[in-house]
DSSP file (Angstrom, degrees, kcal/mol; ACC not computed):
  #  RESIDUE AA STRUCTURE BP1 BP2  ACC     N-H-->O    O-->H-N    N-H-->O    O-->H-N    TCO  KAPPA ALPHA  PHI   PSI    X-CA   Y-CA   Z-CA
    1    1 A X              0   0    0      0, 0.0     2,-0.1     0, 0.0     0, 0.0   0.000 360.0 360.0 360.0 144.3  -11.9  -19.0   11.0
    2    2 A X        -     0   0    0      1,-0.1     2,-0.2     0, 0.0     0, 0.0  -0.417 360.0-118.7 -73.1 145.9  -14.3  -17.1    8.8
    3    3 A X        -     0   0    0     -2,-0.1     2,-0.4     1,-0.0    -1,-0.1  -0.568  22.0-146.4 -79.8 144.5  -17.2  -18.8    7.1
    4    4 A X        -     0   0    0     -2,-0.2     2,-0.1     4,-0.0     4,-0.1  -0.922  16.5-123.3-113.1 143.9  -17.3  -18.7    3.4
    5    5 A X        -     0   0    0     -2,-0.4     0, 0.0     2,-0.2     0, 0.0  -0.433  19.2-121.9 -81.5 158.6  -20.6  -18.6    1.6
    6    6 A X  S    S+     0   0    0     -2,-0.1     2,-0.6     1,-0.1    -1,-0.1   0.825  97.4  67.9 -74.7 -28.7  -21.4  -21.3   -0.9
    7    7 A X  S    S-     0   0    0      2,-0.0     2,-0.5     0, 0.0    -2,-0.2  -0.841  79.5-144.1 -95.4 119.7  -21.9  -18.9   -3.7
    8    8 A X        -     0   0    0     -2,-0.6     2,-0.4    -4,-0.1    -2,-0.1  -0.707  15.1-158.8 -84.2 122.9  -18.7  -17.1   -4.8
    9    9 A X        -     0   0    0     -2,-0.5     2,-0.1     1,-0.0    -2,-0.0  -0.815  11.7-128.5-104.4 140.6  -19.3  -13.5   -5.8
   10   10 A X        -     0   0    0     -2,-0.4     3,-0.1     1,-0.1     2,-0.0  -0.361  34.7 -95.5 -75.2 161.7  -16.9  -11.5   -8.0
   11   11 A X        -     0   0    0      1,-0.1     2,-0.3    -2,-0.1    -1,-0.1  -0.286  56.1 -73.9 -71.7 168.2  -15.7   -8.1   -7.0
   12   12 A X        -     0   0    0      1,-0.1     2,-0.2    -2,-0.0    -1,-0.1  -0.513  52.6-135.8 -69.0 125.8  -17.4   -5.0   -8.2
   13   13 A X        -     0   0    0     -2,-0.3     2,-0.2     1,-0.1    -1,-0.1  -0.544  23.8-103.7 -83.3 146.0  -16.5   -4.4  -11.9
   14   14 A X        -     0   0    0     -2,-0.2    57,-2.2    56,-0.0     2,-0.4  -0.526  41.1-166.0 -73.7 133.2  -15.6   -0.9  -13.1
   15   15 A X  E     -A   70   0A   0     -2,-0.2     2,-0.3    55,-0.2    55,-0.2  -0.945   8.5-176.9-125.1 144.1  -18.5    0.8  -15.0
   16   16 A X  E     -A   69   0A   0     53,-2.6    53,-2.8    -2,-0.4     2,-0.4  -0.944  16.4-142.4-134.3 154.9  -18.4    3.9  -17.1
   17   17 A X  E     +A   68   0A   0     -2,-0.3    17,-0.4    51,-0.2     2,-0.2  -0.979  36.8 139.6-120.0 130.4  -21.1    5.9  -19.0
   18   18 A X  E     -A   67   0A   0     49,-2.5    49,-2.3    -2,-0.4     2,-0.4  -0.849  46.3 -94.8-153.7-170.9  -20.4    7.4  -22.4
   19   19 A X  E     -AB  66  32A   0     13,-2.1    13,-3.3    -2,-0.2     2,-0.4  -0.927  36.9-117.3-120.3 136.5  -21.6    8.1  -26.0
   20   20 A X  E     + B   0  31A   0     45,-2.4    44,-2.3    -2,-0.4    11,-0.2  -0.612  32.5 172.4 -74.8 126.6  -20.9    6.0  -29.0
   21   21 A X  E     +     0   0A   0      9,-2.6     2,-0.3    -2,-0.4    10,-0.2   0.606  64.1  24.4-110.7 -16.4  -18.9    7.7  -31.6
   22   22 A X  E     + B   0  30A   0      8,-1.2     8,-2.1    40,-0.1    -1,-0.3  -0.996  38.9 168.2-148.1 141.1  -18.1    4.8  -34.1
   23   23 A X  E     +     0   0A   0     -2,-0.3     4,-0.1     6,-0.2     5,-0.1  -0.013  44.4 120.2-137.3  33.1  -19.7    1.6  -35.0
   24   24 A X  E     +     0   0A   0      2,-0.1     2,-0.2     6,-0.0     5,-0.1   0.682  60.6  76.1 -73.3 -18.7  -17.8    0.8  -38.2
   25   25 A X  E >  S- B   0  28A   0      3,-0.5     3,-1.2     1,-0.1     2,-0.4  -0.671  92.7-100.9 -97.6 152.6  -16.4   -2.5  -36.8
   26   26 A X  T 3  S-     0   0    0      1,-0.3     3,-0.1    -2,-0.2    -2,-0.1  -0.574 101.0 -12.2 -77.0 126.0  -18.2   -5.8  -36.5
   27   27 A X  T 3  S+     0   0    0     -2,-0.4    29,-2.0     1,-0.2     2,-0.4   0.696 118.3 100.0  60.3  24.0  -19.3   -6.4  -32.8
   28   28 A X  E <   -BC  25  55A   0     -3,-1.2    -3,-0.5    27,-0.2     2,-0.3  -1.000  47.9-177.1-137.5 137.7  -17.1   -3.5  -31.6
   29   29 A X  E     - C   0  54A   0     25,-2.6    25,-2.8    -2,-0.4     2,-0.5  -0.940  23.8-130.7-128.4 154.8  -18.1    0.1  -30.8
   30   30 A X  E     -BC  22  53A   0     -8,-2.1    -9,-2.6    -2,-0.3    -8,-1.2  -0.936  24.7-162.9-107.7 125.6  -16.0    3.1  -29.8
   31   31 A X  E     -BC  20  52A   0     21,-2.8    21,-2.7    -2,-0.5     2,-0.6  -0.939   8.6-149.4-115.1 126.8  -17.3    4.8  -26.7
   32   32 A X  E     -BC  19  51A   0    -13,-3.3   -13,-2.1    -2,-0.5     2,-0.5  -0.840  14.2-166.7 -97.3 122.2  -16.2    8.4  -25.7
   33   33 A X  E     - C   0  50A   0     17,-3.3    17,-2.6    -2,-0.6     2,-0.4  -0.955   5.8-154.0-115.9 124.5  -16.3    8.9  -21.9
   34   34 A X  E     + C   0  49A   0     -2,-0.5     2,-0.3   -17,-0.4    15,-0.2  -0.820  15.7 178.9 -96.5 134.1  -16.0   12.5  -20.6
   35   35 A X  E     - C   0  48A   0     13,-2.8    13,-2.8    -2,-0.4     2,-0.5  -0.931  23.5-130.6-130.8 157.0  -14.6   13.1  -17.1
   36   36 A X  E     + C   0  47A   0     -2,-0.3     2,-0.3    11,-0.2    11,-0.2  -0.936  28.1 179.5-112.6 129.6  -14.0   16.3  -15.3
   37   37 A X  E     - C   0  46A   0      9,-2.6     9,-3.1    -2,-0.5     2,-0.5  -0.813  26.6-119.5-121.2 162.0  -10.5   16.9  -13.6
   38   38 A X  E     - C   0  45A   0     -2,-0.3     7,-0.2     7,-0.2     2,-0.0  -0.928  30.2-118.0-103.9 127.8   -9.0   19.7  -11.6
   39   39 A X     >  -     0   0    0      5,-2.7     4,-1.1    -2,-0.5     6,-0.0  -0.334  19.3-135.4 -61.4 137.5   -5.9   21.4  -12.9
   40   40 A X  T  4 S+     0   0    0      2,-0.1    -1,-0.1     1,-0.1    -2,-0.0   0.868  96.9  26.0 -69.9 -34.5   -3.0   21.0  -10.5
   41   41 A X  T  4 S+     0   0    0      1,-0.1    -1,-0.1     3,-0.1    -2,-0.0   0.889 129.7  36.1 -92.9 -51.9   -1.8   24.6  -10.6
   42   42 A X  T  4 S-     0   0    0      2,-0.1    -2,-0.1     1,-0.0     3,-0.1   0.596  88.7-138.1 -84.5 -11.5   -4.8   26.7  -11.5
   43   43 A X     <  +     0   0    0     -4,-1.1     2,-0.3     1,-0.2    -3,-0.1   0.855  55.1 138.6  56.2  38.5   -7.5   24.7   -9.6
   44   44 A X        -     0   0    0      0, 0.0    -5,-2.7     0, 0.0     2,-0.4  -0.823  57.6-110.5-109.1 151.9   -9.9   25.1  -12.5
   45   45 A X  E     -C   38   0A   0     -2,-0.3     2,-0.3    -7,-0.2    -7,-0.2  -0.674  36.8-175.3 -84.5 133.4  -12.1   22.3  -13.8
   46   46 A X  E     -C   37   0A   0     -9,-3.1    -9,-2.6    -2,-0.4     2,-0.4  -0.906  21.3-127.9-126.1 152.5  -11.2   20.9  -17.2
   47   47 A X  E     -C   36   0A   0     -2,-0.3     2,-0.4   -11,-0.2   -11,-0.2  -0.845  23.7-171.9-102.2 138.2  -13.0   18.3  -19.3
   48   48 A X  E     -C   35   0A   0    -13,-2.8   -13,-2.8    -2,-0.4     2,-0.4  -0.987   8.6-150.7-131.7 139.3  -11.0   15.3  -20.6
   49   49 A X  E     -C   34   0A   0     -2,-0.4     2,-0.4   -15,-0.2   -15,-0.2  -0.919  10.8-175.2-109.9 136.6  -12.3   12.7  -23.2
   50   50 A X  E     -C   33   0A   0    -17,-2.6   -17,-3.3    -2,-0.4     2,-0.5  -0.993  15.4-143.8-127.2 139.1  -11.2    9.1  -23.4
   51   51 A X  E     -C   32   0A   0     -2,-0.4     2,-0.4   -19,-0.2   -19,-0.2  -0.897  15.8-169.0-106.6 131.2  -12.2    6.7  -26.0
   52   52 A X  E     -C   31   0A   0    -21,-2.7   -21,-2.8    -2,-0.5     2,-0.6  -0.916  19.6-135.3-114.2 133.9  -12.8    2.9  -25.1
   53   53 A X  E     -C   30   0A   0     25,-0.5    28,-1.0    -2,-0.4    27,-1.0  -0.841  32.8-172.0 -90.2 125.6  -13.3    0.0  -27.5
   54   54 A X  E     -Cd  29  81A   0    -25,-2.8   -25,-2.6    -2,-0.6     2,-0.4  -0.924  24.5-116.6-123.3 145.4  -16.2   -2.1  -26.3
   55   55 A X  E     -Cd  28  82A   0     26,-2.2    28,-2.5    -2,-0.3     2,-0.4  -0.645  25.3-177.8 -82.1 128.7  -17.7   -5.4  -27.3
   56   56 A X    >   -     0   0    0    -29,-2.0     3,-1.4    -2,-0.4   -29,-0.1  -0.813   2.8-174.3-127.2  90.5  -21.2   -5.3  -28.6
   57   57 A X  T 3  S+     0   0    0     -2,-0.4    -1,-0.1     1,-0.3   -29,-0.1   0.758  81.3  38.4 -64.5 -33.1  -22.1   -8.8  -29.3
   58   58 A X  T 3  S-     0   0    0    -31,-0.1    -1,-0.3     0, 0.0    -2,-0.0   0.402  98.5-127.1 -98.5   2.2  -25.5   -8.2  -31.0
   59   59 A X    <   +     0   0    0     -3,-1.4    -2,-0.1     1,-0.1   -36,-0.0   0.921  64.8 137.9  54.3  45.3  -24.6   -5.0  -32.9
   60   60 A X        +     0   0    0      2,-0.0     2,-0.2   -33,-0.0    -1,-0.1   0.618  39.8  89.2 -98.7 -12.4  -27.6   -3.3  -31.3
   61   61 A X        -     0   0    0     -5,-0.1     2,-0.2    28,-0.0    28,-0.0  -0.558  55.3-166.8 -88.9 148.2  -25.8    0.1  -30.6
   62   62 A X    >   -     0   0    0     -2,-0.2     3,-1.8     1,-0.0   -42,-0.3  -0.804  38.1 -73.0-126.4 172.6  -25.7    3.0  -33.0
   63   63 A X  T 3  S+     0   0    0      1,-0.3   -42,-0.2    -2,-0.2    27,-0.1  -0.396 118.8  25.3 -66.8 138.0  -23.8    6.3  -33.2
   64   64 A X  T 3  S+     0   0    0    -44,-2.3    -1,-0.3     1,-0.3    27,-0.1   0.246  86.5 135.9  91.2 -10.9  -25.0    8.7  -30.6
   65   65 A X    <   -     0   0    0     -3,-1.8   -45,-2.4    25,-0.1     2,-0.6  -0.427  53.0-132.2 -66.8 143.2  -26.4    6.2  -28.1
   66   66 A X  E     +AE  19  88A   0     22,-2.6    21,-2.8   -47,-0.2    22,-1.7  -0.894  38.2 174.7 -99.1 118.3  -25.6    6.7  -24.5
   67   67 A X  E     -AE  18  86A   0    -49,-2.3   -49,-2.5    -2,-0.6     2,-0.5  -0.831  33.4-129.5-128.3 162.1  -24.4    3.4  -23.1
   68   68 A X  E     -AE  17  85A   0     17,-2.4    16,-3.0    -2,-0.3    17,-1.3  -0.948  28.3-167.8-107.7 126.1  -23.0    1.9  -19.9
   69   69 A X  E     -AE  16  83A   0    -53,-2.8   -53,-2.6    -2,-0.5     2,-0.3  -0.881   3.6-158.7-118.1 148.4  -19.9   -0.2  -20.4
   70   70 A X  E     -AE  15  82A   0     12,-2.4    12,-2.1    -2,-0.3   -55,-0.2  -0.908  26.7-104.1-124.9 153.4  -18.2   -2.6  -17.9
   71   71 A X  E     + E   0  81A   0    -57,-2.2     2,-0.3    -2,-0.3    10,-0.2  -0.430  48.1 162.9 -73.1 149.2  -14.6   -3.8  -17.7
   72   72 A X        -     0   0    0      8,-2.7     3,-0.1    -2,-0.1    -1,-0.0  -0.851  43.9 -57.9-149.6-175.8  -14.1   -7.4  -18.8
   73   73 A X  S    S-     0   0    0     -2,-0.3     2,-0.2     1,-0.1    -1,-0.1  -0.334  71.3 -81.8 -67.1 156.0  -11.4   -9.8  -19.9
   74   74 A X        +     0   0    0      1,-0.2     6,-0.2     6,-0.1    -1,-0.1  -0.420  45.8 177.8 -62.6 125.7   -9.2   -8.7  -22.9
   75   75 A X        -     0   0    0      4,-2.6     2,-0.3     1,-0.2    -1,-0.2   0.668  65.4 -17.2 -97.5 -24.2  -11.0   -9.7  -26.0
   76   76 A X  S    S-     0   0    0      3,-1.3    -1,-0.2     1,-0.0     0, 0.0  -0.857  93.2 -63.5-159.8-168.9   -8.5   -8.3  -28.5
   77   77 A X  S    S+     0   0    0     -2,-0.3    -3,-0.0     1,-0.2     3,-0.0   0.859 132.8  14.4 -56.2 -40.4   -5.6   -6.0  -28.6
   78   78 A X  S    S+     0   0    0    -26,-0.0     2,-0.6    -4,-0.0   -25,-0.5   0.634 102.6  97.6-112.3 -19.2   -7.6   -2.9  -27.7
   79   79 A X        +     0   0    0      1,-0.2    -4,-2.6   -27,-0.1    -3,-1.3  -0.661  26.5 139.4 -84.1 116.1  -11.0   -4.3  -26.4
   80   80 A X        +     0   0    0    -27,-1.0    -8,-2.7    -2,-0.6     2,-0.3   0.219  60.1  62.5-129.7   6.4  -11.2   -4.6  -22.6
   81   81 A X  E     -dE  54  71A   0    -28,-1.0   -26,-2.2   -10,-0.2     2,-0.3  -0.873  59.7-157.5-129.9 158.9  -14.8   -3.4  -22.1
   82   82 A X  E     -dE  55  70A   0    -12,-2.1   -12,-2.4   -28,-0.3     2,-0.4  -0.994  30.8-104.2-138.8 149.7  -18.2   -4.7  -23.1
   83   83 A X  E     - E   0  69A   0    -28,-2.5   -14,-0.2    -2,-0.3   -26,-0.2  -0.552  31.6-177.6 -72.4 123.9  -21.5   -2.9  -23.5
   84   84 A X  E     -     0   0A   0    -16,-3.0     2,-0.3    -2,-0.4    -1,-0.2   0.897  62.7 -20.3 -89.8 -46.4  -23.7   -3.7  -20.5
   85   85 A X  E     - E   0  68A   0    -17,-1.3   -17,-2.4     0, 0.0     2,-0.6  -0.987  57.3-112.5-162.2 156.0  -26.9   -1.7  -21.6
   86   86 A X  E     - E   0  67A   0     -2,-0.3   -19,-0.2   -19,-0.2     3,-0.2  -0.802  25.9-173.8 -92.2 122.6  -28.1    1.1  -23.7
   87   87 A X  E    S+     0   0A   0    -21,-2.8     2,-0.3    -2,-0.6   -20,-0.2   0.878  71.9   1.5 -82.1 -41.3  -29.3    4.0  -21.5
   88   88 A X  E     - E   0  66A   0    -22,-1.7   -22,-2.6   -24,-0.0    -1,-0.3  -0.957  69.6-134.6-154.2 126.8  -30.7    6.2  -24.2
   89   89 A X        -     0   0    0     -2,-0.3     2,-0.1   -24,-0.2   -24,-0.1  -0.533  34.8-103.3 -79.5 148.9  -31.0    5.6  -28.0
   90   90 A X        -     0   0    0     -2,-0.2     2,-1.4   -27,-0.1   -25,-0.1  -0.410  28.8-120.8 -68.2 146.5  -30.0    8.4  -30.3
   91   91 A X  S    S-     0   0    0      1,-0.2    -1,-0.1   -27,-0.1   -27,-0.0  -0.687  71.4 -45.2 -93.8  88.9  -32.8   10.4  -31.9
   92   92 A X              0   0    0     -2,-1.4    -1,-0.2     1,-0.1     0, 0.0   0.448 360.0 360.0  71.5 145.9  -32.3   10.0  -35.6
   93   93 A X              0   0    0     -3,-0.1    -1,-0.1   -29,-0.0    -2,-0.0   0.184 360.0 360.0-168.1 360.0  -29.0   10.3  -37.4
């Protein structure tokens, strides 16, 4: 039988990097994540944007900031992500 370690580790959580587009809600930010996909028929690269609602407990983020978000438990109807760290603050807005 395999040995188990005393400290249980969680699986690797999904992480995404995006830009904040809205901070109008309390402790919630909207993050736009851009990804590149290949068209099935024409084999051309296309950009697709997805907006995620993320939890920002300290309201530290501003519009235009580049952030890293991680998957978490559902916090509300739409919020399933939380801000892990701010990678780059926006330069004035």
